[in-house]
N, CA, C and O atoms as a MOPAC input file, in Angstrom:
PM7 MOZYME 1SCF
protein

 N     43.67400 1    -9.97200 1   -12.81200 1
 C     44.91000 1   -10.34800 1   -12.07600 1
 C     44.70700 1   -10.24900 1   -10.60500 1
 O     44.21000 1    -9.23700 1   -10.11000 1
 N     45.09000 1   -11.30000 1    -9.87500 1
 C     44.95000 1   -11.21800 1    -8.43400 1
 C     46.38300 1   -10.94200 1    -7.82500 1
 O     47.39800 1   -11.42500 1    -8.32700 1
 N     46.39200 1   -10.15700 1    -6.74500 1
 C     47.57000 1    -9.86000 1    -6.05800 1
 C     47.56500 1   -10.60700 1    -4.76500 1
 O     46.55500 1   -10.62000 1    -4.06100 1
 N     48.69800 1   -11.25100 1    -4.41900 1
 C     48.78500 1   -12.05500 1    -3.21600 1
 C     49.35000 1   -11.23300 1    -1.98600 1
 O     50.38000 1   -11.52000 1    -1.37600 1
 N     48.53000 1   -10.19100 1    -1.72600 1
 C     49.09800 1    -9.37000 1    -0.53200 1
 C     47.85500 1    -9.21100 1     0.38000 1
 O     46.71300 1    -9.11200 1    -0.07100 1
 N     48.16900 1    -9.19500 1     1.71100 1
 C     47.02600 1    -9.13900 1     2.67500 1
 C     46.23800 1    -7.82500 1     2.51800 1
 O     46.79000 1    -6.80100 1     2.11600 1
 N     44.98900 1    -7.87700 1     2.83200 1
 C     44.13000 1    -6.70800 1     2.71400 1
 C     44.40600 1    -5.89200 1     3.93100 1
 O     44.62800 1    -6.44900 1     5.00600 1
 N     44.40300 1    -4.60300 1     3.80600 1
 C     44.59400 1    -3.76500 1     5.04900 1
 C     43.14100 1    -3.69900 1     5.67700 1
 O     42.18200 1    -4.18900 1     5.08000 1
 N     43.03200 1    -3.14900 1     6.76100 1
 C     41.80000 1    -3.15400 1     7.56200 1
 C     40.62600 1    -2.45400 1     6.86300 1
 O     39.48500 1    -2.91400 1     6.88800 1
 N     40.96700 1    -1.31700 1     6.23900 1
 C     39.89600 1    -0.61200 1     5.52300 1
 C     39.31000 1    -1.48600 1     4.36000 1
 O     38.10100 1    -1.50400 1     4.12900 1
 N     40.14600 1    -2.14700 1     3.70000 1
 C     39.70700 1    -2.95100 1     2.62800 1
 C     38.96700 1    -4.06800 1     3.08100 1
 O     38.00300 1    -4.46900 1     2.42800 1
 N     39.35300 1    -4.65900 1     4.23100 1
 C     38.57900 1    -5.83300 1     4.73900 1
 C     37.18500 1    -5.36300 1     5.22000 1
 O     36.22300 1    -6.11400 1     5.05900 1
 N     37.03700 1    -4.15200 1     5.80300 1
 C     35.77100 1    -3.63700 1     6.21000 1
 C     34.91200 1    -3.39400 1     4.97300 1
 O     33.72500 1    -3.71900 1     4.98900 1
 N     35.45600 1    -2.85100 1     3.93400 1
 C     34.80600 1    -2.55700 1     2.63800 1
 C     34.25100 1    -3.92000 1     2.01500 1
 O     33.11400 1    -4.01600 1     1.55300 1
 N     35.17600 1    -4.96100 1     2.05200 1
 C     34.72200 1    -6.26900 1     1.61100 1
 C     33.53700 1    -6.78700 1     2.38300 1
 O     32.61200 1    -7.38200 1     1.83000 1
 N     33.59300 1    -6.52900 1     3.75400 1
 C     32.44400 1    -6.96500 1     4.52000 1
 C     31.12900 1    -6.25900 1     4.17100 1
 O     30.04800 1    -6.84600 1     4.15900 1
 N     31.29500 1    -4.94700 1     3.88500 1
 C     30.09800 1    -4.12000 1     3.52300 1
 C     29.52400 1    -4.59300 1     2.19100 1
 O     28.31200 1    -4.65400 1     1.98500 1
 N     30.45100 1    -4.92500 1     1.30200 1
 C     29.95600 1    -5.42700 1    -0.01100 1
 C     29.33000 1    -6.75400 1     0.12400 1
 O     28.34700 1    -7.00600 1    -0.57300 1
 N     29.79000 1    -7.61600 1     0.93500 1
 C     29.20800 1    -8.90700 1     1.23400 1
 C     27.83300 1    -8.74200 1     1.81200 1
 O     26.91800 1    -9.45000 1     1.39000 1
 N     27.62200 1    -7.80100 1     2.80300 1
 C     26.40400 1    -7.48200 1     3.37400 1
 C     25.41300 1    -6.96100 1     2.30000 1
 O     24.26700 1    -7.40900 1     2.26600 1
 N     25.82000 1    -6.06600 1     1.46700 1
 C     25.00600 1    -5.61100 1     0.36000 1
 C     24.50900 1    -6.63100 1    -0.50500 1
 O     23.37800 1    -6.49000 1    -0.97200 1
 N     25.25200 1    -7.73300 1    -0.81300 1
 C     24.82500 1    -8.89800 1    -1.56200 1
 C     23.53100 1    -9.43300 1    -1.05800 1
 O     22.67100 1    -9.87400 1    -1.82100 1
 N     23.39100 1    -9.38400 1     0.36000 1
 C     22.27500 1    -9.96500 1     0.95700 1
 C     20.94600 1    -9.21400 1     0.62600 1
 O     19.87200 1    -9.71600 1     0.95600 1
 N     21.00700 1    -8.07900 1     0.01300 1
 C     19.85900 1    -7.26300 1    -0.26200 1
 C     19.44600 1    -7.39500 1    -1.66400 1
 O     18.57200 1    -6.64100 1    -2.09200 1
 N     20.02800 1    -8.34400 1    -2.47900 1
 C     19.57500 1    -8.55700 1    -3.79800 1
 C     18.07000 1    -8.84000 1    -3.91300 1
 O     17.56200 1    -9.76600 1    -3.28000 1
 N     17.35800 1    -8.04100 1    -4.72000 1
 C     15.90500 1    -8.26800 1    -4.88100 1
 C     15.15300 1    -7.49100 1    -3.87200 1
 O     13.92500 1    -7.57600 1    -3.87500 1
 N     15.79400 1    -6.69600 1    -2.95800 1
 C     15.08600 1    -5.93700 1    -1.93200 1
 C     15.01100 1    -4.50700 1    -2.28600 1
 O     13.98600 1    -3.90300 1    -1.96900 1
 N     15.95000 1    -3.89000 1    -2.89500 1
 C     15.99400 1    -2.52200 1    -2.95200 1
 C     15.78600 1    -1.88500 1    -4.39100 1
 O     15.70600 1    -0.66500 1    -4.53800 1
 N     15.70600 1    -2.73800 1    -5.39000 1
 C     15.52500 1    -2.29100 1    -6.73400 1
 C     14.40200 1    -1.30700 1    -6.83800 1
 O     13.35700 1    -1.58700 1    -6.24900 1
 N     14.48700 1    -0.16500 1    -7.52800 1
 C     15.56000 1     0.20000 1    -8.40000 1
 C     16.80200 1     0.92800 1    -7.75000 1
 O     17.76200 1     1.31800 1    -8.41500 1
 N     16.69000 1     1.06500 1    -6.43700 1
 C     17.67400 1     1.72000 1    -5.75900 1
 C     18.93500 1     0.71900 1    -5.46200 1
 O     18.77700 1    -0.50200 1    -5.50100 1
 N     20.09200 1     1.27100 1    -5.18800 1
 C     21.21300 1     0.29000 1    -4.99000 1
 C     21.12400 1    -0.45500 1    -3.73100 1
 O     20.55200 1     0.01700 1    -2.74800 1
 N     21.68300 1    -1.61900 1    -3.74200 1
 C     21.84200 1    -2.39900 1    -2.57900 1
 C     23.01800 1    -1.72600 1    -1.70500 1
 O     23.99800 1    -1.18600 1    -2.21800 1
 N     22.80200 1    -1.82600 1    -0.37000 1
 C     23.73500 1    -1.12400 1     0.50200 1
 C     24.09300 1    -2.05900 1     1.64900 1
 O     23.23800 1    -2.73700 1     2.21800 1
 N     25.37700 1    -2.07200 1     1.96800 1
 C     25.84500 1    -2.78900 1     3.16000 1
 C     26.67600 1    -1.75000 1     3.97700 1
 O     27.27800 1    -0.86200 1     3.37500 1
 N     26.71800 1    -1.84100 1     5.27500 1
 C     27.24100 1    -0.84200 1     6.17400 1
 C     28.03600 1    -1.52100 1     7.32100 1
 O     27.51500 1    -2.41100 1     7.99300 1
 N     29.26300 1    -1.10400 1     7.53000 1
 C     30.01600 1    -1.55500 1     8.58100 1
 C     30.55400 1    -0.31100 1     9.37100 1
 O     31.31300 1     0.47600 1     8.80500 1
 N     30.19300 1    -0.13800 1    10.59300 1
 C     30.50400 1     1.08100 1    11.38300 1
 C     31.68000 1     0.54400 1    12.33700 1
 O     31.54200 1    -0.42100 1    13.08900 1
 N     32.83600 1     1.28800 1    12.20400 1
 C     34.03300 1     0.77800 1    12.91500 1
 C     34.46700 1     2.01600 1    13.90600 1
 O     34.34300 1     3.19900 1    13.59300 1
 N     34.95100 1     1.58300 1    15.05000 1
 C     35.54100 1     2.60200 1    15.97000 1
 C     36.57000 1     3.47400 1    15.32700 1
 O     37.13400 1     3.15100 1    14.28100 1
 N     36.80200 1     4.57200 1    15.96600 1
 C     37.68200 1     5.50300 1    15.40800 1
 C     39.10500 1     4.95800 1    15.28800 1
 O     39.85400 1     5.34800 1    14.39300 1
 N     39.45700 1     4.07500 1    16.17600 1
 C     40.78400 1     3.51800 1    16.09800 1
 C     40.89300 1     2.23200 1    15.20400 1
 O     41.94200 1     1.60500 1    15.06100 1
 N     39.73900 1     1.91900 1    14.63900 1
 C     39.68000 1     0.79800 1    13.63400 1
 C     39.76900 1    -0.55400 1    14.26300 1
 O     39.94900 1    -1.55000 1    13.56200 1
 N     39.64700 1    -0.62600 1    15.57400 1
 C     39.84800 1    -1.89300 1    16.30500 1
 C     38.53000 1    -2.67100 1    16.48500 1
 O     38.53500 1    -3.89600 1    16.60700 1
 N     37.45700 1    -1.97300 1    16.49800 1
 C     36.18000 1    -2.62800 1    16.86200 1
 C     35.13500 1    -2.33900 1    15.89900 1
 O     34.95300 1    -1.17800 1    15.53400 1
 N     34.34900 1    -3.41400 1    15.40300 1
 C     33.17800 1    -3.16300 1    14.58900 1
 C     32.04500 1    -2.84200 1    15.53700 1
 O     31.70500 1    -3.65100 1    16.40000 1
 N     31.45900 1    -1.66900 1    15.38300 1
 C     30.43700 1    -1.23900 1    16.28200 1
 C     29.06600 1    -1.64400 1    15.80900 1
 O     28.18000 1    -1.82100 1    16.64500 1
 N     28.83800 1    -1.79700 1    14.55900 1
 C     27.51000 1    -2.26200 1    14.06700 1
 C     27.69800 1    -2.59000 1    12.56200 1
 O     28.58200 1    -2.09600 1    11.86200 1
 N     26.74000 1    -3.50300 1    12.13500 1
 C     26.63400 1    -3.86900 1    10.65600 1
 C     25.19000 1    -3.87200 1    10.28800 1
 O     24.30500 1    -4.00900 1    11.13300 1
 N     24.95600 1    -3.71400 1     8.96700 1
 C     23.58700 1    -3.77000 1     8.48100 1
 C     23.55700 1    -3.81300 1     7.01500 1
 O     24.59100 1    -3.58500 1     6.38600 1
 N     22.39100 1    -4.10300 1     6.38600 1
 C     22.22300 1    -4.07400 1     4.95500 1
 C     20.76500 1    -3.62300 1     4.61000 1
 O     19.89800 1    -3.62600 1     5.48400 1
 N     20.53700 1    -3.28000 1     3.47000 1
 C     19.17700 1    -2.81300 1     3.04400 1
 C     18.19400 1    -3.93800 1     3.47800 1
 O     18.47300 1    -5.11800 1     3.26500 1
 N     17.07300 1    -3.57200 1     4.07200 1
 C     16.06300 1    -4.51100 1     4.55400 1
 C     14.75200 1    -4.09300 1     3.92600 1
 O     14.54300 1    -2.91800 1     3.62400 1
 N     13.87400 1    -5.05600 1     3.73200 1
 C     12.45100 1    -4.68500 1     3.28400 1
 C     11.73800 1    -4.13400 1     4.48000 1
 O     12.06000 1    -4.40900 1     5.63600 1
 N     10.75400 1    -3.34400 1     4.14500 1
 C      9.94300 1    -2.72800 1     5.21100 1
 C      8.44200 1    -2.71000 1     4.73300 1
 O      8.19000 1    -2.68600 1     3.52800 1
 N      7.51900 1    -2.72200 1     5.61600 1
 C      6.16800 1    -2.58300 1     5.18700 1
 C      5.94500 1    -1.35700 1     4.38100 1
 O      6.60300 1    -0.34100 1     4.60200 1
 N      5.01800 1    -1.42000 1     3.43200 1
 C      4.73100 1    -0.26700 1     2.60000 1
 C      5.57300 1    -0.19500 1     1.33500 1
 O      5.51700 1     0.79500 1     0.60500 1
 N      6.41600 1    -1.32500 1     1.05200 1
 C      7.14000 1    -1.37600 1    -0.13200 1
 C      8.42200 1    -0.49000 1    -0.11700 1
 O      9.11900 1    -0.44100 1    -1.13100 1
 N      8.73400 1     0.17200 1     0.94000 1
 C      9.94800 1     0.97100 1     1.03700 1
 C     11.00200 1     0.13000 1     1.59300 1
 O     10.77800 1    -1.04400 1     1.88800 1
 N     12.20400 1     0.70900 1     1.75800 1
 C     13.37000 1    -0.01300 1     2.37400 1
 C     13.80700 1     0.83300 1     3.54200 1
 O     13.65000 1     2.05400 1     3.56500 1
 N     14.36700 1     0.12900 1     4.51900 1
 C     14.94100 1     0.76900 1     5.68900 1
 C     16.32700 1     1.32600 1     5.32900 1
 O     17.01000 1     0.79700 1     4.45200 1
 N     16.73100 1     2.40300 1     6.02200 1
 C     18.09100 1     2.84100 1     5.86100 1
 C     19.04600 1     2.06000 1     6.58600 1
 O     18.93300 1     1.94900 1     7.80700 1
 N     19.98500 1     1.50200 1     5.94900 1
 C     20.95600 1     0.51300 1     6.47100 1
 C     21.79900 1     1.14000 1     7.56900 1
 O     22.14600 1     0.45400 1     8.53000 1
 N     22.13300 1     2.39200 1     7.46400 1
 C     22.96600 1     3.01600 1     8.55600 1
 C     22.25100 1     3.03400 1     9.83000 1
 O     22.86300 1     2.90800 1    10.89100 1
 N     20.94400 1     3.19000 1     9.77200 1
 C     20.09800 1     3.24200 1    11.04500 1
 C     20.09000 1     1.80700 1    11.66900 1
 O     20.10700 1     1.64600 1    12.88900 1
 N     20.06600 1     0.81800 1    10.81800 1
 C     20.05600 1    -0.57500 1    11.35700 1
 C     21.40900 1    -0.83200 1    12.00900 1
 O     21.44500 1    -1.45500 1    13.07000 1
 N     22.50600 1    -0.39300 1    11.44200 1
 C     23.83100 1    -0.66000 1    11.93000 1
 C     23.95000 1     0.04900 1    13.26500 1
 O     24.48900 1    -0.53500 1    14.20500 1
 N     23.49900 1     1.21600 1    13.39000 1
 C     23.61700 1     1.99200 1    14.65100 1
 C     22.71200 1     1.24700 1    15.73000 1
 O     23.13500 1     1.05100 1    16.86900 1
 N     21.50700 1     0.86100 1    15.33500 1
 C     20.63100 1     0.18900 1    16.22000 1
 C     21.25400 1    -1.07800 1    16.76500 1
 O     21.13200 1    -1.40300 1    17.94600 1
 N     21.95800 1    -1.81900 1    15.82400 1
 C     22.57400 1    -3.05400 1    16.27000 1
 C     23.65200 1    -2.76400 1    17.33700 1
 O     23.80900 1    -3.55900 1    18.26400 1
 N     24.35900 1    -1.70300 1    17.23600 1
 C     25.36000 1    -1.26400 1    18.14500 1
 C     24.72500 1    -0.95200 1    19.51600 1
 O     25.28200 1    -1.32100 1    20.55000 1
 N     23.64900 1    -0.32500 1    19.52400 1
 C     22.93000 1     0.03100 1    20.77200 1
 C     22.05600 1    -0.99800 1    21.40200 1
 O     21.48300 1    -0.78000 1    22.47000 1
 N     21.95400 1    -2.09700 1    20.76000 1
 C     21.00900 1    -3.22600 1    21.32400 1
 C     21.66700 1    -3.92200 1    22.33200 1
 O     21.10300 1    -4.85100 1    22.91100 1

């Protein structure tokens, strides 16, 4: 059942994180796919985003570090 009500900001950011996680399909198995949205304390500004990325050596990068790096770039 779908509800026809607008998403609040937190739900919208969660949807964005889940959409980002979907970009990591096939990258992180057997670990979970992760998407990250870092938002300012007042909820007005997205400071950074990221998702699980492949890395040399067969490991995966920590998505939170990517999101923070994107904010500082």
